[in-house]
N, C-alpha and C positions, 0 to 999 in steps of 0.2 A: 504494499500500500504505500503511495507517494504521499509524502506529508504536505499538507495544505499551506505550512508556514512558507514554503517555497513559492507559493504563488499569492503571497498576501497583497492587498493593495498597495502597501508601501513599497515592496520589493518590485511591484510591477511599475510603479511610478519611476523608481530608479532605473529599471531595465529600459523603460521608454525614453528617459533622458539620456542613457548611455547611446542608444541606438540613434536618437537625433542628434547627438554631439558627432557621432562617428559619420552619420550622413553629411552634417555640415562640413566636417574635414574633408570627406570626399569631394563635395560640391567646391570647396576652396581650391582642392588639388586640380579639379577638371577645369575650373575657371583659369587657374595660373596657366596650365598647359595651353589653353586656348587662346592666351594673351600673348602679344609680341612685346616681351618685357624689357627689351634691351634699352637702356637708358642712355640715348644719343641724342646729340644736337648738331645741327649744320654749323660749320664754322667757315667762314670767307678767309682763304689763307692766303692768296695773292692775286695780282692782276687788277684790272680796272672794273669799278662798279657802274661805269657809264660806257656807252657805245663810243668808240673811238678808233676811226679809220685806220690809224697808223700808231697804235700804241705799244708796239713791241721795242725791246732793247736786245739787239743781239749780242752786244759785248765782244769779247775775243773769243775765236773759235777754240773749244777744248778747255776754255777757263772758266769755272764756276763763278757766280756772283750773285749777291743778293739783288743787285739791281737788274739783272738780266731777266726777259720775259718774252715767250713768243707773241708774235702779232694775234689779232682776232682771227678766228677761223672756224668752219663747221666741215664735217665729214673728215676729220683727220683720221690717221691711223695710229694704234696704240700697241704697247707691249708693256709687261712687267719682268723685269730681269731676277736672276736668282739671288741678288742681293737686296731686293725689295725697292729697287729705284723704277721709276716710270720713265716711259719713253713715248715720244710723239713725232710723227712724221706727216708733212705736207698738209692737205686740206684746202678748203676754198676761202679765199679772203675777200669778203664784201667790202672792198675798199673805197672804191670812188663811185658815186653815184653818175650814171650815164655812161660810164665806160665798162668794158667787160671785166668780169670778176677775176681777180689774180689767183692763180694756183700756186701753192709752195711745194718745195721739195727740200726744206730745212729738217733736219733731225735734231731733236732736244732730248736732253735727260734731266728729270727732276729727281732731287734726293729729299725724300721726306724728313731724314734726319737732320738736314741742314736748311731745309726750305729754300733751296737754291736751284736755279736753272742753269743748264749749260748747252751752248750751242755746239753740236757734236760734228755735223757734216751737212753738205747741201749749200745751197745759195740762200742770199737773204733777198732774193726776188725771183720771179718766175724763170724756170730754166728747163731745157731738153734734156733727155736722158744721155748719159754718157756710160755706154755698155761694156766698152774693152772686149777683152776675149772670153767667151763663154767658159764658166768654170775657173777663171783666174782672178784672183783679188788684186786690186790695184787702188792707190791712193786717189786717183782721178776719177774712177768710177762713181757714179751716183745715179739713181733712178730719176727719171724725169718728174717735173711737179705733176702732182695728181690728187684726187679725193677718193673717198670710199672704196679703197683698196681692202684686202683681207690680210690678217697678220697671224703669226704664230711665234713662239719661243721654243727652241729645241732644248733637248737635254743638257747640251754643253753651254747653255746661255745664249747662244747666238738668236738674232732677230731675223725673222723671215717675212718677206712681203710678196704679195700677189696681186697683180692687175690694179684695177681701179680706172678711173675716168681721167685721162692726162694725156701728156705728151709723149712721144716716141724719141727715137735717137735724132730724126730730121725734121722734128717740129710739127707732125701730124698729130691731131688731138682726136682721142677716141677712148673706146674701152679696151683697155691692154690686157694682155695674159702673160706677162713677163714675170719671171720669179727671181728673187733676190734674196741674198743672205748678207747680213751686216754681223762681222766679227768684232765684237766689243774690245777683245784684247789687243787686235791690230788696229782697229778702228777704220777698217775698209769694207767697201760694198764688193759683192761678188754677184755677177749676172749668172744665174744657174740654168735657166730654162725659158721657154716661150719665145714669142717674137720681139725683136728690137724695133721693128718698124710696121705700121699699118699700111694698108692699101693706099689710102689717100687721105684727106683732110675733111672728110664729110661725115664726121661723127660715126665712123664705121667701127668694127672690132675684129680681132684676130680669130680666125675660125678654129673650132675644136676638133679632135681626133678622138672618138669615144672608144674604139674598139669593142670589146665583148664584155658585158656586164659580169663583174666579180674576176675578170682576168686581168692580171698586172701585165703591162707591157711598157717597154722603154720608147714606144712612139706614141703612146696615149698622152693627151694634152687637152685640158679644159680650155674652152673659148674664152676669149677677153670678156670681161664683164665688170659691172660697178655694182655697189650695194649688196654684194654677196655676203654670206654668212660663214664664220670659220670657227673651228675648235682645235685645240691640242689635246690628242688622246692620251690615256694614261701610260700606253705603251710607246709613246713618243712620236707617232704618227701624226699627220696634219689631215684635217677634214675641212671641205669645202661644199657650201650648198648654194644653189640657186643665185638669184640676182638678175639684173638685167644685161643681157649681152648674148654672144654668139652661141647657138647650138651647132648642130651638125651642118645647117646650111644658111642660117639667116641671123640677124638681129633680133632677139625676142626676149620674152620672160621665161625664167628657167626655174626647174624644180629638180635638177640633177644632183646626186651627191658623189663626191669624189674622195678618195683617199690618197694621199701622198707619203711615201716612206722616203725621208730624207737620207737614210743610209744607203738605200738602193737607187736613189733618185728616179723613181718610177711612180706612175699615177695608175689608179685603178678607179674605174666607173662602178659604184656600188649599187645604185637605185635611181629612180627617177627616169625622166624621159630626155631623150636627144632632141625633141622637138620643143616648141614653145607653148605657153598658156595652156597650162595643164590644170585640171580641177584636182582638188585633194581627194583621196581615199581615205576615210578616217576609221572605219570599221567601228568596233564598239569601245565606249569610253572606259580607259583603263585596262584594255587588252592589247598586247602587241600581236601583230600578224604580218606575214610576209608581205602582203599585198598593200599594207598602210603606207601612206606617202603624203607629206603636206603637199598643197598645191603650189603652183608658181608664185613667186613673191619676191620682193625686194626690201632691203632696210629692216630686216627682222632683228631681234635680240637673241643672243646666245650665251649659254654657260656650259661648262663642263663640272660635273659633281665630283665628290670624293670617290665615286665608284667608277669614275671614267665614262659614265654616261653623257651623251650630249643632248642639251636642251635647246629649244626653239620657240620664240614666242612672236606672234603677230607678223607685223609687216603689211605691205600693200599688194593687193591684187585679189587672188582666186581661193575660195574656199571650196566647198563640195558641190554647190549648185552652179557654178560658173559665173556667179555674179561679181562683179569688180567692185573693190573696196578696201576698207581696212579692217584687218583680222585681229582677233584677241584669243585665237587658239594657241594652246600650249602643248607641245610635242616632246617626247623623250625617246631617244635613240640608244640602242644597246649595241656597241660595236661588235661584241662577241656573237650575237645572233644576227646582226645586221637587219634588225627590225625596229620599225617605228611603232610608238603607242601615244595615241592621242590621251592627254591628261586632263585637259580643262578649257574652258571657254567654248566657244560656238563654233560649229563646223560650217558656218556661212557668215556672209557679210549682212544678210538680211534680203529686203525685197529685191527680186532680180531685175526690176526695172529701174534701179536707184541709179545707175551709172549712165550719166548723160554729161554734156559740157558743164563743167564747174559743179557737178553734182554726184557726189559719190557716197556710199554707205558706210557706216561704221557702227558696230554694236556698241551700246551705251554701257556704261559702268555700273556696277552695284558695289557701293563703297561699304555698306554696313556700319559698323561701330569702329571708330579709330582705335587701332591697336588689337582688334580682336578677329582671330581667325574664324572663318565660317565658310560652310559648304556653298552658299549662295553667293559669295563675294568674287568679283572679277573685273579686272581693268577694263577699260573701254578699247575698242578696235583702234590701233595706231600703228605708226612706224617711227623709226629713228629714236626708239627709247635707248636708255642707257642701262647698263646691267652689271651686277656684281654678285658675290656670295659672302655672307656673314660668317662669324667663327662656328656657328652652330650648324651650317650646311644650308640655310634658307637662302632661297634666289632672290636677289633684289632688283626691282625693276623702278627706274625713274623716267617721269616725264615722257617725252615724244610728241607727235603731232597727228591729226588728221585733217580732211577737208571735206567734212560732210555737210552736204545741203548747201555747198557754194560758200561755207564760212570755214576759215582756217581756225582749228582749234589747237592751241599749244598748252601742254599740261606741265605741272610741276609736282604732281602727286608721287609718293613714293610707296611702293607695294614690297610685300615679302610673300613668298610662297613656301610653304612647309611640305617637303617632299613626302613626308611619311604619311601625313593626314591628307594630302592632296587638296589643301585649302589656301586661299588667298587672304592676307590681312592689309588694310590700307593703313599705313604706320606713319605717314608724314604728308606735308604739303596739303594743298587745297582740294576740296571734293567739288569745286565750282570754279568756272571760267568768267572772267570778265571782259567786257568789251574793251579791247586794246587799240583798235584803229578803226576808222570809218571810211567808206567810199564817198564821192563827191555827192551823193544823195543822201548823206547822213546814215546810212545803213552799216551795222558793225560788220565787218568782213575779216576781223583777225580777234580772236579771243584768247585771253591768257592772263596769268598772273606776274605782276611786277616783282622783281627781286627785293627781298628785304636782307640787306647787308649787314646791318648792325657794326660794330666795330672790327677793323681788320686783327684777324687771330684771336678774337674773344667768342667762345661759344656762347650762344644764348637760344632760349627756347622759341624766341620770335624769328630767329634767322631761318631764310629759306631761299634757295636760288630762284630765279625768275623761271617761268615756264620756257621750255626750250626742247629741240630736237637735234638729232645728229651731234650730240657732245661726245667727248672723249670720256672713257671711264675706266677706272682701275679697282681692284680689291687688293688691300694689303694684308700682311700676315696675321694681323689682329681681327681681320673680317670687317674693317671700315671701308666704306665706300668713297671713292675720290672722283670727282667730276671738274672737267675742263672745258671752257668754251662751249661751241654749238651755236645755232641760231635761235635766239630768243630775246627775252625782255630785260632790259638793265632795270635799275633802280627808278629811273625816270619813265618807264613804260615805252622806250623807244626799243623797236625790234631790230635786231640786227645780228651779225656775228659778234661773238664775245671772246674775251680771253682771260675770264675769271677763273679762279681755282678753288674748289669747295672741297671739304671732307666732312662726311657724316660719320661722326665718331663719337665715343664716350667723352665727356669734358675731362681735361686734365685733372687727376686727383688732387685734393686739397693738401696743402702742406702738414706733414705730420712728423712724428717721432716715435722710435721705440725705445723702451726702457729694458735694460737688463742688468743683472748682478753677477759678479764674478764667483759667487757661491749661493746656494740655496739654503746654508745652515751655518750658524756661528756659535761656538761654545767659548765662555770666558769665566773668569773667577770672581767672587765678591771682592770688592776692592780693585779689580782689574778693568781692562778693556780690549775690546777687539775691532778689526775693520773689515770692510768689504768694498771693493771697487764697484761703482755704478757707471754704466756707459750709455749714454744718449745718442742714438744714431738717427740722424735727420733723414726724412724722407720726403720726395716731391718738393725739394727746394726750401724745406724748412730753415729758419735762421733766426729764431727768436730765443729770448732768454726763457731758461727753464728753472724753478725753484722746487725744493725738496721738503718733505716732512715725513715722520714717523708715527705710528698707532700701533697700539697693542702691547706697549712696553710693560712689563711687570713693575712693582713698585721697587723704588731704589735703583732704577736704572733710567738712563738718558741717552738721547742720540744726538749727534752733531754732523754737518756736513762741510767738506772743504775741498772747493770753495762751496759757498751756501747757493750759488747761483752759476748756471754754465750757460753759454751761447754757442751753438754750432755755426761753424764758418765754412761749410762746403765738405765737411767730414765729422765723424764721431768725436765726442768729447767725454771727459770723465770727471768724476767727483769720488770722494772717499768718504763713505759712511763709517763713522766710529761710534759703537755702543759701550758706555762705561757702567759700572755697577758699583754701588757703595758696599762698605764692609757688612752692612746690615740688610742687605738687599732681599727681601722675600724670604727671611730664614724662619723655617718652621722646626721647633725642637719637639721631636716625637716623645711621649710620656708625660709632659708637662701638663697636659690637658686631662689625664687621667689621675696624677697626684692630687691635684687641686680638690676635685669632688670628694675624694675620700678624706683628705685632711678636714675639709669643711664639715663633713659628717661627723667626725671625731669631736672636732671642737664644739660643734651644735649639741652633741650628746652630752660633753662635760657641763656646759653651761646649763643645760635642759636638768642634768641631774643635781647640779648645786642649787638650782632655784625652785625645783619642783616640790611641791608640798607632799606629805606622806601620801596622800590617796594616790599621786602620780608616779610614786617611786618605781613600781614594776615597769611603767613605760619608759622611763629615762633609762633604767637599766638596760632594758631591750637596745634602745637607741646607741648607747655605748658600745654594748656587744657588736652590734651591726657594724659600727664604725670601726672598731679593732679588727673585726674579720675582713672587712673590705681592703684597709691598708694592709693586712698582712697578705691577702690575695695580690695585691699590687706588687709588694715587695717580692713574692714568690716569683711573678711572671717577669718583671722589668728589673730585677735586682735593686729596688729603690733602696738607696742607703748603703748598698754594698757594692755597685757596679757603676761605671763612668755612664753618661748619658748617650744614646745611639748617634751615629754619624747623620747629620742632617741631610735629607734628599735634594736633588738638584731641582731648581725651577725651570719649567720648559714653557716657552711662549711663542705664539706665531706674530711676528711682527710684519705689519704691512707699510711698504715704502711707497710713497706717492711723489710723482713727478708733474708739476702744473705749469702750463704756458697758456695763458688766456683761457679758451673754452676747451682747451685739449687736457685731458687727465689721463695718466698711464700710471698703473701700479705694478708691484712685484711683492711677492712675500719672502720672509726670511724666518727659518726656524732658529730662535735663540734658547741656548741653554746657560743657565748660571748656576756654577758649582759654589757651594759653601763650605 
């Protein structure tokens, strides 16, 4: 029979409360997992906060300087080297109104550790390509001015560049398919493959040689293209997808996927079509399949995750229905299986009739709650977004643009995609776009957010880059996102090419210090003293005065510090803690507390015996006898009157040492033993 006591109302209430508490904890955990809780802020690092047509400072080639700065540009090519430095090449410079835009071929290195730019190679003006001999590095070699090429970094740290829209060796302008390698150690370019000249100067492109799908060949060669997508695989291979350029026969919009092995110097056509304008084959959301393939597009955003999988988002042109517009589909490609998987977003741009002159479709965004991942969240259809990966492996997506319904929309929203859950979170920037420019009839034809720069080099919650597209982006080793230039809005709402540098990162930690003692225990004698060294180690630039105090000292002891206050000056500093004990410090004499009650009892009995009247004589006699017996017992146990008193026991205490500087308090503990 089960005891009903186990099911008493009181116990039931306790059980209910425990279950509710557990459920609340579970809810808190779920909420925490669903939030993008990275405490980051935008920091305006360098460059101009206003549109300036000639704002660059080249300085001396090969010499870093705090005053150096690349000129304004959009569509530049970027790399991150193995030392954490960022590299930037070319781009389009919207420099002079009424004159053709300038294309660059300057190569820059930026060191985040010093916040300095270095002009490394190329011209400070527009230039044709200098190819030299294929396969041979030379100091004079340099790719021609261009924008919107594809880049990779190999395992040796060399920078690779493919194609783009620019100048060949003789000054023809078009979609290139030349392949270049820059050796950072030697500081020289090598023309590795592709054509050095185009057929003419009519915006043509170099033709492709596809070969057979899946078969590597030394004669295979992708066609010239702009705004293609690129990745570096985990095995060191290079990957190239789509863009606008030459297929097997003509200049078109592509969805071909290529792999290049830099060690073998060979290309392989992996998937997609050798013809143009191909609709996507999406299959089932979340399921990889051999037939799946994204549709033809340009200016998509790419990432490579920690597993070596390749990711592709959005871009301009074709979904599954053949409608032209701006996509918000997210794809994952596994190089091991060579299969695509549709992971998120829509499989189409919308209404099939929406593409007309100045009228394109774009899927709208679902922002949800700022900082919260949710299954329904998704960025709007767009192209020219910037990408990065944070330290937790989330994919970061910033900005971009679309031209829906005849209005140019520039974005400055920042998104994170959590790979494991397959969910997006809007984490920064605006979920609204404002009218940035109007046509002659007063109609808004350009929408976007102006930049909020704050103070140079100072992080703040209100800082945010202006809406933009075709900016350069990098991810550093700490998972911070960096952003340079692009076409967007400055702080005054002027739309143009920019050269501002931003970092989306955790604010620098506040100045602090650590307290450490040379020992965690100290033993001294009554009437003596002992010392321990204390070390103050500054952190994050801490350089303020620190004072000290003690607590928990036993009676008869005191502490002092020499010096009483220390101030770090770039390194650790020390002070000496001394604890002294007087000769009578906390002395306990065992046995004394037992003798006193017995003696008092005897004395009381005697007095009572002398004073009592006859009728109380027996009571007094009993008290005297009890006192004598107690005294005798004490004597037999402790040797009272016949042996010396026992050795006093040590006094042990836990002493708390406190170091204070302003609002910062640090503590350490010390076990103190005083022998008597």
